[in-house]
DOVO-736237 format. One record per atom (N, C-alpha, C): residue in one letter; x, y, z. Coordinates in pm, whole numbers, plus 50000, padded with zeros to 5 digits. Example, Ala and Ser with C-alpha at 12.3 -4.5 7.8 and 13.67 -1.06 7.14 Angstrom:
! DOVO-736237
A513194943150780A512304955050780A513204967050780S512854977550708S513674989450714S512905000350787
END
This chain:
! DOVO-736237
M127347939561310M127557930461197M127267938061068S128067936160961S127877943560838S126607939160769E126127947560673E124877944560604E124947931360530E126137928260470E126227916360387E126157903460469L126327904260600L126317892260682L125047891060766K124087900260749K122897899460831K121987887960789N121987884360662N121117873860613N121757860260638V121317853460742V121847840260776V121327830060675T122247822260619T121867812360518T121667798460576A122247795560693A122107782360755A122317783760905T121547776160982T121657776761128T121987762961184N122617763061301N122967750561372N123717740761282V124697745961212V125527737861123V126717732261202T126977719461185T128127713261251T129357714461160A130467718561218A131707720161142A132897717161232T134037714861168T135277711961240T136317722361204V137017727661304V138037737861279V139187731661200K139427737161081K140557732660998K141847738561052W141847751661075W142957758561141W142477772261185F143147777561289F142857791061337F144157797161386K144487809061333K145727815861370K145397827961456P145637827161590P145317838361679P146037851261640E147287849961588E148037862061556E147437869461436K146697862161352K146037868461238K144577871461266G144007864761368G142637867561406G141577860761323F141937850361250F140937843161173F141427829161137G140517821261081G140827807661038G139677802460954F139607789160941F138567782960859F138047770260926V136787767060898V136177754760946V135727746560827R135757733160842R135237724060740R133807720460778L132887721860684L131487718660710L131297703560711A130537698560809A130387684060827A129667677460710D128837685060636D128107678860524D128957677660398G130227681760407G131137680460293G130957690960186S130197701560214S129917711760112S131037722060098G132047721460184G133167730660169G133647736260302E134147748660298E134717755160415E134037768560439A134217774060559A133667787060593A134717794860672F134717807860650F135657816960716F135217819260861L136187819160953L135907821361096L136757832961146H136097843661193H136817855361243H136827855261396A137867861261454A138027861461599A136877868761668S136247878261599S135147885861660S133957876861692V133757866361611V132667857061637V132937849061764L134197845261784L134567838061907L134397847162028A134797859862014A134677869262124A133207871462161A132337872162060A130917874262086A130307862562162A130867850562141A130377838662210A131167835762337S132107844662373S132967842862491S133707829562488L134227826262369L134957813762352L136437816662330P137327807662377P138757809362353P139097805762208N140307808562168N140757804862034N140737789562021P140097784261918P139997769761905P141257763561847V141457750761879V142557743361820V142027735261702E142937730561620E142557722261505E141787709961552G140667707061488G139857695561523G138697698561616T138597711161666T137477714861751T136167714361672T135137708161730T133827707461665T132967719061714V132357726261619V131497737561655V130127735961591V129127741261658V127777742461602V127557757361580C127297761461455C127337775561422C126267779361319D126127792461300D125277797961194D126177803661086L125717802760960L126507807460847L125757818360772A126537827060708A125997837160618A126927838060499Q126427843360388Q127237844660268Q127937858160269G129267857960273G130037870260269G130507873260128A131307883760115A131787887759983A132697877259920K133387869360003K134327859459950K133927845159984G132647842860018G132197829360046G131517828260180P131177815860221P130487813760348P131337818460467Q130667824360567Q131347828860687Q130537824860810V131257821360917V130607818561045V130217831761109V128927833161144V128467845661205V128037843861350A127877831361395A127537828861536A127947814661570I128417812661693I128787799361741I127947796261865H127237784661860H126387780761972H127117771762071S128047763462021S128817754662110S130127751062043A131117747662126A132427743462077A132937732062163T133327721062098T133817709262169T135237706262123P136247707662211P137627704762173P137797690162135P138787686962053P139037672962017P139467664962140E139187651762138E139547643262251E141047643162274T141797642462165T143257643162175T143727653862079P144567663062123P145047673662033P145857667761919P145767673561801P146527668161687P148017669561709P148797659461670P150257660461687P150817670961595P151897677661636P152517687561548P153057681061423R152797687361309R153267681761184R154647686961152A155567677761124A156947681461095A157027686760953R157757697660936R157957703060802R158877693960723N158667693860592N159497685560506N160957689960517Q161817680460545Q163227683460557Q163867683060419R164517693960381R165177694260251R166647690460268P167177682260178P168577678360191P169487690460175P170617690760247P171537702060235P172137702760096R172407714960053R173017716559922R174457711859924P174897704759819P176307700459815P177217712559799T178357711959865T179327722959856T180497718559769A180947727459682A182057724259593A183377725759668T184287716859640T185607717559704T186667718459596A187687726359622A188787727859527A189957719059571S190527711459478S191657702659511S192947709159464M194017707159539M195327712659505M195937704359393P196687710459302P197337702759195P198337692859252E198437681259184E199297670459236E200777674159228D201147682759131D202567685859118D203037696659213G202127701459302G202547711259400G202707725159343G202227727759220G202367740859157G201507751259227D201607763559171D200867774659232D199487776459173T199157767959074T197857769659010T196737766759109V195807775859116V194657774259205V193437770959122A192767760159158A191577756059084A190437765659115R189807770859009R188687779959028R187397771959042M186677775059147M185387768459165M184357775359078P183507767759012P182487773958927P181497781959011K181077793258957K180097801359028K178747794159027P178087794159143P176787787259148P175777794459060Q175057786758983Q174027792258898Q172727793358976R172107805158971R170817806859039R169747799658959E169077790959029E168057782958963E166897791858922R166517790958796R165397798758746R164327789158696R163167790658750R162097781458717R161317787058599E161337779758490E160617783858370E159367775458356R158287782258322R157037774958300R156897772258150T157417760858107T157307757257966T155997750257936A155367744658037A154087737858018A153327738558149E152027736858139E151217736958260E151547724858344P151877726558472P152207715058556P150987706158579A151287693358595A150207683758618A149847683558765G148687677658795G148257676358933G146987683958958P146237680159062P144977686759092P145187700859144A144257709959114A144327723659165A143897723759311V144637730859396V144367731459539V144317746159582M143217750059649M143117763659702M143707764059843A144517774259870A145147775460000A145417790260029Y146017792660146Y146287806360190Y147747807460230G148317819260208G149717821060241G150087835860243T151387838360257T151927851960262T153027853160157V153017864260082V154037866459980V155407867860048R156297858560019R157647859560075R158427870660005W158377870859872W158997881659795W158447881559654Y158507893659591Y158167894859449Y159227903659385N159917898259283N161027905059217N160537911659089L160637925059083L160177932358965L161037929258842D162327926258864D163207923458751D162847910358682S162687899858763S162337886858705S160837885158689Q160057894458747Q158587893958742Q158077880458791S158647876058901S158217863558962S158407864559112G157797855059186G157907855459331G157537842259394L157537842159527L157217830159603L156197833459711I155317823759737I154317824859844I154647814459950E154697818760075E154917809660188E153557805060238P153207792060224P151887787360269P151737788060420W150507790860465W150257791160610W150327777160668E149907767160591E150047753360636E151377747860585D151797736660641D153077730860604D153087727460455G154227729460392G154357726060252G155427734660186A155707731460059A156727738659985A156217752459945T157157761759926T156777774959879T156207774059739V155317783359705V154577782959580V155097793859487Y155437790059364Y155967799359264Y154837806259190F155007819159158F154057826159072F154807836558991D154197841458882D154847851458800D153857862158758R154327871558674R153507882958633R152267878358558A152417867558477A151267862558402A150167857858496T150557851458607T149567846958707T148837858958766L149577869558799L148947881458856L147977887758757R148367888758630R147497894758530R146217886758513Q146347873458511Q145167864858500Q144257866658620S144817870558734S144047872358857S143547886658872G143837895458774G143387909158781G144247917958869L145477913558897L146397921258981L147557926558897D148087938058938D149237943758869D150537940058939I150477940259075I151677937559154I151247933559294V152087926259366V151867923059506V153107926859585A152917930259710A154027934659794A154467923359886D155737923659924D156257913860020D155457914860150G155067903160206G154357902960333G152847903660320E152317905060198E150857905460182E150267891460193D149107890360258D148407877760269D147557875560145V147577863160094V146867860159969V146147846859980R145147845359893R144527832459869R144907828459727Y145307815659709Y145797811659579Y145327797559543V145367794759414V145097781259364V146387776259300A146887765159351A148167759759303A147967746059239V148807743059141V148827729959078V150257724959076G150427712259042G151757706459037G152017697359154S153267693159167S153647683859273S153767691159405E153797683559515E153927689459648E155267696559665D156297691859593D157617697859608D157797710359522A156997711959416A157167723459327A155827728559278P154977733559370P153667738659329P153797752059257V152887754659165V152857767059090V151457773059101A151387785959133A150077792559148A149467795459012Q148167792258998Q147437795658877Q146607808158897R146227811059023R145447823059053R145867828359189V145947841359206V146347847659332V145367858859362E144827859159485E143887869559526E144347875359659L144247888359674L144547894759802L143377892559898I143707890660028I142647888660128I142767899160238
END
């Protein structure tokens, strides 16, 4: 165990698994006292000879303060939920309308030109309304020309928009496609905008 995690800050804490991704080797638990969340790494499960937990599993664990917040450093017991949570369906987006060209009524040779589709560009003219929400995701792409990009959330939801100004405010110069990040987003569920982005 690293030096920063040797000092246990709380023991025998009850928490519930918020999510755990075996392919990434980590997840998060919600603390039962409502004080927040704690990071859970696969190595802690391996040390306790426990399988990967499902969402809703109750654990009794010890916590320590890591560089990025509370972390689970030991698990004493794990109780799976009575009924596994149902799979959450992703929001279905309506199909884009397709333009159709009609032939002239007089039977002439004139061909109607369909207008070229305009690429939607999201401009931040004002700060979006709504509560700030911290979440985790993966950079889908970042375009150097437009100096903007999208984050694919790990949990269900719409992709999150960010731009160069957001990166600068977060102390970052650039992010690469496929990088995992922690971010704070505001705005509606359909069009969230990141206010802060951190590499994890």
